C-alpha positions in Angstrom: -35.4 -94.5 61.9 -33.3 -97.5 62.9 -34.8 -100.9 61.9 -33.5 -104.3 62.8 -34.8 -107.3 60.7 -34.6 -110.7 62.3 -35.0 -114.1 60.7 -33.4 -113.0 57.4 -29.9 -114.3 56.9 -29.3 -113.5 53.3 -27.7 -110.1 52.7 -29.6 -109.8 49.4 -32.6 -108.8 51.4 -31.0 -105.6 52.5 -31.5 -103.7 49.3 -35.2 -104.3 48.7 -36.0 -103.7 52.4 -34.0 -100.4 52.3 -35.9 -99.3 49.2 -39.2 -99.9 50.9 -38.1 -98.2 54.1 -37.2 -95.2 52.0 -40.9 -94.9 51.0 -41.7 -94.2 54.7 -38.7 -92.4 56.1 -36.3 -89.9 54.6 -33.4 -91.0 56.8 -33.1 -94.6 58.0 -30.6 -97.3 58.9 -31.5 -101.0 58.4 -29.7 -104.2 59.3 -30.4 -107.9 59.3 -27.4 -108.8 61.5 -26.9 -106.3 64.4 -28.1 -102.8 65.2 -27.8 -101.1 68.6 -30.8 -99.4 70.0 -33.2 -100.0 67.1 -36.4 -98.1 66.9 -38.2 -101.0 65.3 -37.6 -104.7 65.3 -39.3 -106.7 62.6 -39.2 -110.5 63.0 -39.7 -112.6 59.9 -40.7 -116.3 59.7 -41.3 -118.1 56.5 -41.8 -121.6 55.2 -41.9 -122.9 51.7 -43.1 -126.1 50.1 -42.2 -125.8 46.5 -44.0 -124.1 44.9 -45.8 -122.2 47.7 -44.4 -119.7 50.3 -45.9 -118.4 53.5 -44.3 -115.4 55.2 -45.2 -114.0 58.6 -43.8 -110.8 60.2 -44.2 -109.1 63.6 -43.2 -105.4 64.0 -42.3 -104.2 67.5 -42.0 -100.5 68.3 -39.3 -100.5 71.0 -40.3 -97.1 72.4 -44.0 -97.7 72.9 -44.0 -101.5 73.0 -46.6 -101.7 70.3 -46.8 -104.7 68.0 -48.2 -105.2 64.5 -48.5 -108.5 62.6 -49.0 -109.6 59.0 -48.7 -112.7 56.8 -48.8 -113.5 53.1 -49.3 -116.8 51.3 -48.5 -117.2 47.6 -48.7 -120.1 45.2 -45.9 -120.0 42.6 -44.9 -122.1 39.6 -42.3 -124.7 40.7 -38.9 -123.1 41.4 -36.2 -124.2 38.9 -33.2 -123.0 40.9 -32.0 -121.1 44.0 -32.1 -117.8 42.2 -35.8 -118.3 41.4 -36.5 -119.3 45.0 -34.8 -116.1 46.4 -36.8 -114.0 43.9 -40.1 -115.4 45.2 -38.9 -115.1 48.8 -38.0 -111.5 48.2 -41.5 -110.9 46.9 -43.3 -112.3 49.9 -41.0 -110.6 52.4 -41.5 -107.2 50.7 -45.2 -107.8 50.5 -45.6 -108.5 54.2 -43.2 -105.6 55.1 -45.4 -103.1 53.3 -48.5 -104.6 54.9 -47.3 -104.0 58.4 -45.7 -100.7 57.7 -49.0 -99.4 56.3 -50.6 -100.5 59.5 -47.9 -99.0 61.7 -47.5 -95.6 59.9 -51.0 -95.2 58.5 -49.4 -94.3 55.2 -50.9 -96.1 52.2 -48.4 -96.5 49.4 -50.2 -95.9 46.1 -47.8 -98.2 44.3 -47.8 -100.7 47.0 -44.5 -102.7 47.2 -43.2 -101.5 43.8 -40.0 -99.5 43.9 -39.1 -100.0 40.3 -39.1 -97.5 37.4 -41.6 -99.0 35.0 -44.7 -100.4 36.6 -46.7 -100.5 33.3 -44.3 -103.3 32.1 -46.1 -105.6 34.6 -49.5 -105.0 32.9 -47.9 -105.4 29.4 -46.5 -108.8 30.4 -49.8 -110.1 31.6 -51.5 -109.0 28.4 -48.8 -110.7 26.4 -49.4 -113.9 28.4 -53.1 -113.8 27.4 -54.5 -112.8 30.8 -57.8 -111.0 30.7 -57.8 -107.3 31.7 -60.0 -107.9 34.7 -57.9 -110.7 36.0 -54.7 -108.8 35.3 -55.9 -105.9 37.4 -57.0 -108.2 40.2 -53.5 -109.9 40.2 -51.7 -106.5 40.3 -53.7 -105.5 43.3 -53.3 -108.7 45.2 -49.6 -109.4 44.3 -48.2 -105.9 44.6 -50.7 -104.0 46.8 -51.2 -101.3 44.1 -54.2 -99.1 44.7 -57.2 -99.1 42.4 -56.3 -95.5 41.3 -52.9 -96.5 40.1 -54.1 -99.6 38.4 -56.6 -97.6 36.5 -53.8 -95.2 35.5 -51.7 -98.1 34.3 -54.7 -99.4 32.3 -55.3 -96.1 30.6 -51.6 -95.8 29.6 -51.3 -99.3 28.3 -54.5 -99.0 26.3 -53.3 -95.7 24.8 -49.9 -97.1 23.9 -51.5 -100.1 22.1 -53.8 -97.7 20.2 -50.9 -95.4 19.2 -48.5 -98.3 18.4 -50.7 -101.4 17.6 -47.6 -103.4 16.7 -45.8 -102.6 19.9 -45.2 -106.3 20.7 -43.8 -106.9 17.3 -41.1 -104.3 17.1 -38.3 -106.3 18.6 -36.5 -106.6 15.3 -36.4 -102.9 14.8 -34.3 -100.4 16.8 -34.6 -96.8 18.0 -31.8 -94.3 18.2 -30.9 -91.9 21.0 -28.4 -89.2 20.2 -26.9 -87.4 23.2 -25.7 -83.8 23.0 -24.0 -83.1 26.4 -24.1 -79.3 26.4 -26.5 -76.8 28.0 -26.3 -73.0 28.5 -26.1 -73.7 32.3 -26.6 -76.7 34.5 -29.9 -77.0 36.4 -29.7 -77.7 40.1 -31.8 -80.9 39.9 -30.0 -82.4 36.9 -27.8 -85.4 36.8 -27.7 -85.9 33.0 -24.4 -85.5 31.2 -24.6 -81.8 30.6 -21.8 -79.2 30.5 -22.1 -75.4 30.2 -21.3 -74.7 26.6 -19.6 -71.4 27.1 -15.9 -71.7 26.6 -16.2 -75.2 25.4 -16.3 -74.8 21.6 -13.2 -76.9 21.2 -14.9 -79.7 23.1 -18.0 -79.3 21.0 -16.1 -79.5 17.7 -14.3 -82.7 18.8 -17.4 -84.2 20.2 -19.4 -83.7 17.0 -16.6 -85.3 15.0 -16.9 -88.4 17.1 -20.7 -88.4 17.0 -20.7 -88.2 13.2 -18.4 -91.2 13.1 -20.8 -93.2 15.4 -23.7 -92.3 13.2 -22.0 -93.4 10.0 -20.8 -96.7 11.4 -24.0 -97.6 13.2 -26.0 -96.5 10.1 -23.8 -98.7 7.9 -24.4 -101.7 10.1 -28.2 -101.1 10.1 -28.2 -100.9 6.3 -26.1 -104.0 5.8 -28.3 -106.0 8.1 -31.6 -104.6 6.9 -32.6 -103.3 10.4 -35.3 -100.6 10.4 -35.3 -97.6 12.7 -38.6 -96.9 14.6 -37.7 -93.6 16.2 -34.8 -91.1 16.6 -34.5 -88.9 19.7 -32.0 -86.1 20.2 -31.5 -85.5 23.9 -28.8 -84.4 26.2 -28.1 -81.9 27.6 -29.9 -79.6 25.2 -29.4 -80.5 21.6 -30.2 -77.0 20.4 -27.2 -75.6 22.4 -25.0 -76.2 19.4 -25.1 -73.7 16.5 -27.6 -73.8 13.6 -24.8 -74.8 11.2 -23.7 -77.7 13.5 -27.3 -78.8 13.7 -27.7 -78.7 10.0 -24.6 -80.9 9.4 -25.8 -83.3 12.1 -29.2 -83.9 10.5 -27.6 -84.1 7.1 -25.4 -86.9 8.6 -28.5 -88.6 9.8 -30.1 -88.6 6.4 -26.9 -89.8 4.7 -26.1 -92.5 7.3 -29.3 -94.0 8.6 -31.5 -96.3 6.5 -34.8 -95.1 5.1 -35.0 -91.9 7.2 -38.2 -90.7 5.5 -40.1 -93.7 6.9 -38.8 -93.4 10.5 -42.0 -93.0 12.5 -40.8 -90.1 14.7 -37.8 -87.8 15.0 -37.7 -85.6 18.2 -35.3 -82.9 19.1 -35.2 -81.6 22.7 -35.1 -77.8 22.6 -35.8 -77.8 26.3 -34.0 -74.6 27.2 -35.9 -71.7 25.6 -32.7 -69.6 25.6 -31.2 -71.9 22.9 -34.0 -71.5 20.4 -33.5 -69.1 17.5 -35.3 -68.6 14.1 -32.2 -70.0 12.4 -32.3 -73.2 14.3 -36.0 -73.6 13.7 -35.4 -73.2 10.0 -32.9 -76.0 10.2 -35.4 -78.3 11.9 -38.0 -77.4 9.1 -35.4 -78.1 6.4 -35.0 -81.7 7.7 -38.7 -82.3 8.3 -38.4 -82.4 12.1 -41.5 -80.9 13.8 -41.6 -82.6 17.2 -39.6 -80.6 19.8 -39.7 -80.0 23.5 -39.7 -76.5 25.0 -39.6 -77.0 28.8 -40.8 -74.2 31.1 -40.6 -76.4 34.2 -42.3 -73.6 36.1 -43.8 -70.2 35.1 -42.5 -68.5 38.3 -39.4 -66.5 37.7 -38.0 -66.9 41.2 -38.2 -70.7 40.9 -36.3 -70.6 37.6 -33.6 -68.6 39.2 -33.4 -70.9 42.2 -32.9 -74.0 40.1 -30.3 -72.4 37.7 -32.4 -71.9 34.6 -31.1 -68.6 33.2 -34.1 -67.8 31.0 -37.2 -65.8 31.7 -40.8 -66.9 31.8 -41.5 -64.4 29.0 -38.8 -66.1 26.9 -40.5 -69.5 27.2 -43.8 -68.1 26.0 -42.1 -66.1 23.2 -40.1 -69.1 21.9 -43.2 -71.3 22.0 -45.1 -68.9 19.8 -42.0 -68.5 17.5 -41.8 -72.3 17.1 -45.5 -72.6 16.5 -45.5 -69.8 13.9 -42.5 -71.4 12.1 -44.3 -74.7 11.6 -43.6 -76.8 14.7 -46.8 -78.8 14.9 -46.0 -81.2 17.8 -44.5 -79.4 20.8 -44.0 -81.0 24.2 -43.6 -79.1 27.4 -42.3 -80.3 30.8 -43.5 -79.2 34.2 -42.1 -80.2 37.5 -44.1 -80.6 40.7 -42.5 -79.8 44.0 -39.8 -77.4 42.9 -38.2 -75.4 45.7 -40.6 -72.8 47.2 -43.6 -74.0 45.2 -46.8 -75.4 46.5 -50.4 -75.9 45.3 -51.0 -72.3 44.5 -47.8 -71.9 42.5 -48.4 -75.1 40.5 -52.0 -74.0 39.8 -50.5 -70.8 38.3 -48.2 -72.8 36.1 -51.1 -74.8 34.9 -53.1 -71.7 34.1 -50.2 -70.3 32.1 -49.9 -73.7 30.2 -53.5 -73.4 29.3 -52.7 -70.3 27.2 -50.3 -72.3 25.1 -51.8 -75.8 24.9 -48.9 -77.8 23.7 -49.6 -81.1 22.0 -48.1 -83.0 24.9 -47.2 -82.3 28.5 -44.9 -84.3 30.8 -45.6 -83.7 34.5 -42.5 -84.7 36.6 -42.4 -85.0 40.3 -39.2 -83.6 41.7 -36.6 -86.3 42.6 -33.6 -85.7 44.7 -31.1 -87.4 42.4 -27.9 -88.5 44.2 -25.5 -86.6 42.0 -27.5 -83.3 41.6 -26.5 -80.0 43.1 -29.9 -79.9 44.8 -29.2 -83.1 46.7 -25.7 -82.1 47.7 -27.1 -78.9 49.2 -30.5 -80.2 50.3 -30.8 -77.8 53.2 -30.9 -74.8 50.8 -34.0 -76.1 48.9 -37.3 -76.1 50.8 -39.8 -78.4 49.1 -43.4 -79.3 49.7 -44.5 -82.2 51.9 -46.1 -85.5 50.9 -49.7 -84.4 51.1 -49.2 -81.2 49.2 -47.2 -83.0 46.5 -50.0 -85.6 46.1 -52.6 -82.7 45.8 -50.5 -81.1 43.1 -50.3 -84.4 41.1 -54.1 -84.9 41.5 -54.6 -81.3 40.2 -52.4 -82.1 37.2 -54.4 -85.2 36.5 -57.7 -83.3 36.7 -56.4 -80.4 34.6 -55.1 -82.6 31.8 -58.4 -84.6 31.6 -60.4 -81.4 31.5 -58.3 -80.1 28.6 -58.4 -83.2 26.4 -55.1 -84.8 27.3 -54.7 -88.5 27.9 -51.9 -90.2 29.9 -49.7 -92.4 27.7 -46.5 -93.2 29.6 -45.2 -93.0 33.1 -42.0 -93.8 35.0 -40.9 -93.6 38.6 -37.6 -92.7 40.2 -35.8 -93.3 43.5 -36.2 -90.4 46.1 -39.2 -89.0 44.2 -41.3 -86.7 46.3 -44.5 -88.4 47.7 -43.5 -91.8 46.2 -45.4 -90.7 43.1 -44.5 -90.8 39.4 -43.8 -88.8 36.2 -46.6 -89.0 33.7 -46.6 -88.0 30.0 -49.9 -86.6 28.7 -50.9 -86.0 25.1 -53.6 -84.8 22.9 -54.7 -88.2 21.3 -52.6 -89.0 18.3 -49.7 -86.8 19.3 -48.0 -89.3 21.7 -44.3 -89.7 21.6 -43.5 -93.1 20.2 -39.9 -92.9 21.5 -41.1 -92.3 25.1 -43.2 -95.5 24.8 -40.3 -97.4 23.4 -37.9 -96.3 26.2 -40.3 -97.0 29.0 -41.7 -100.4 27.9 -38.4 -101.8 26.7 -39.8 -103.7 23.8 -36.9 -103.1 21.5 -33.2 -102.2 21.4 -32.3 -98.5 21.7 -28.8 -97.6 20.5 -27.2 -94.6 22.3 -24.9 -92.4 20.3 -22.9 -89.5 21.7 -21.3 -88.4 24.9 -23.0 -90.0 27.9 -25.6 -91.8 25.7 -26.7 -95.2 27.1 -27.6 -98.1 24.9 -30.2 -100.6 26.0 -29.9 -103.9 24.0 -33.1 -106.0 24.2 -32.7 -109.6 23.0 -35.4 -110.0 20.2 -36.1 -113.6 21.4 -35.7 -113.7 25.2 -36.2 -110.0 26.0 -33.1 -110.0 28.1 -31.7 -106.5 28.6 -28.0 -105.5 28.4 -26.9 -102.0 29.1 -23.9 -100.2 27.7 -22.9 -96.6 28.1 -20.6 -94.2 26.3 -18.2 -92.1 28.5 -20.0 -89.1 30.2 -17.3 -86.4 29.8 -16.4 -85.0 26.3 -12.7 -85.7 26.6 -13.1 -89.4 27.4 -15.7 -89.7 24.7 -13.4 -88.0 22.2 -10.5 -90.3 23.1 -12.5 -93.5 22.8 -15.5 -93.1 20.5 -14.1 -95.6 17.9 -13.6 -98.2 20.6 -17.1 -97.8 22.0 -18.7 -97.8 18.5 -16.9 -101.1 17.8 -18.2 -102.6 21.1 -21.8 -101.6 20.2 -21.5 -103.2 16.8 -20.2 -106.4 18.3 -23.2 -106.5 20.7 -25.6 -105.9 17.9 -24.0 -108.7 15.9 -24.6 -111.1 18.8 -28.1 -109.8 19.4 -29.3 -110.1 15.8 -27.4 -113.3 15.0 -25.0 -111.8 12.5 -22.0 -114.1 11.8 -18.5 -112.8 12.8 -16.7 -111.1 10.0 -19.9 -110.1 8.2 
């Protein structure tokens, strides 16, 4: 689909318009300057009288000479500068664009004009501003065109988060820690995380762990010296259980020695996502260090699917390792499922849910497949046949019904670009077993310090809430060469963030 936008002279409009266009068309070309033989021409007109903006748009289908019109008027607080003005202009232009595209295509976007990752942050912000729940929901619908169904989902999630973490809005002076282990048995076709097949890389593993231990010691020392508490610790990757039981043991010992007051950290999670990495010896190490929240991720209970996406374990192994973990004292197990994997439709996903029912993990994260730019699946998209929008939506609806029937509640969600059906990923939990780390990473209420290869830090200013991102190198060699430098940079950022004088 080729779309020419008229009446918009600022190149900054291109990105938001392209993101919205992607909600309707898999392949498109958009322009605000010149485009030969466009399929659609959308003419914008707007006027503003600080602080109000009125935007009008007319869509013309060049092939069938059909026209669709829409307008949106919004009163804003007075604009302080040009940047604020453009932000408001972008909002009204996006709003009208979605209105006329819904009329033209007949496709109702459940998330309206939102293309961002964390929609629940909007509701949290309104609550923090003292806006009543009823008014907040009304505003979300009017301002962003979100459907009642998704607003209700947001409400359930925010309510659950505040029940699980009543002091959520007061944790800005604490931090959480993410520890990245960039190794897996094999690389999954849909994956873009820093993950390297561990076979033949023992030298890289040894060097990497040396750098990681250094980071843990130095960051731990800074936290102790400045009396900063840790809310949660999350071991991700990659697959953290890819390393040996002995290496795991030394890693958790380092955590206890380096980090402040580990016994009072609210939650420690270790992703054991690949069942083929779980052994009795590794589970014993987890028990030794009082870690009982892990993830064992089937993704699907259909063997042909696992083979197609590059997961070299069997369905039987997933079930066997779940029971092994349960029998060895793992009392809070999360499992991930993915909707829309190649070759799977409603029937196959229903089977996966029926198999999940036999295990009943404490929490279940239901992902909708996303064609991530750097994944093998995206590079070879023609090889992977996936379900259409309506079938994907039906599968998500079935997941929502199934979890409700089995006593799970939704407690976090996030969205991604190029996600099938323009839907979302939702974390469900038996009440009281929600992952606090998942809430922290999604709602961005506090700083999360990333340690290890490919680990990203997200520094949240305790006063303004401004977010600064900082990432370690993604490949083990670069990490091994520069971990001291990156640790120093993180500490300097932390000093600025928490007001620590230089030289202290």
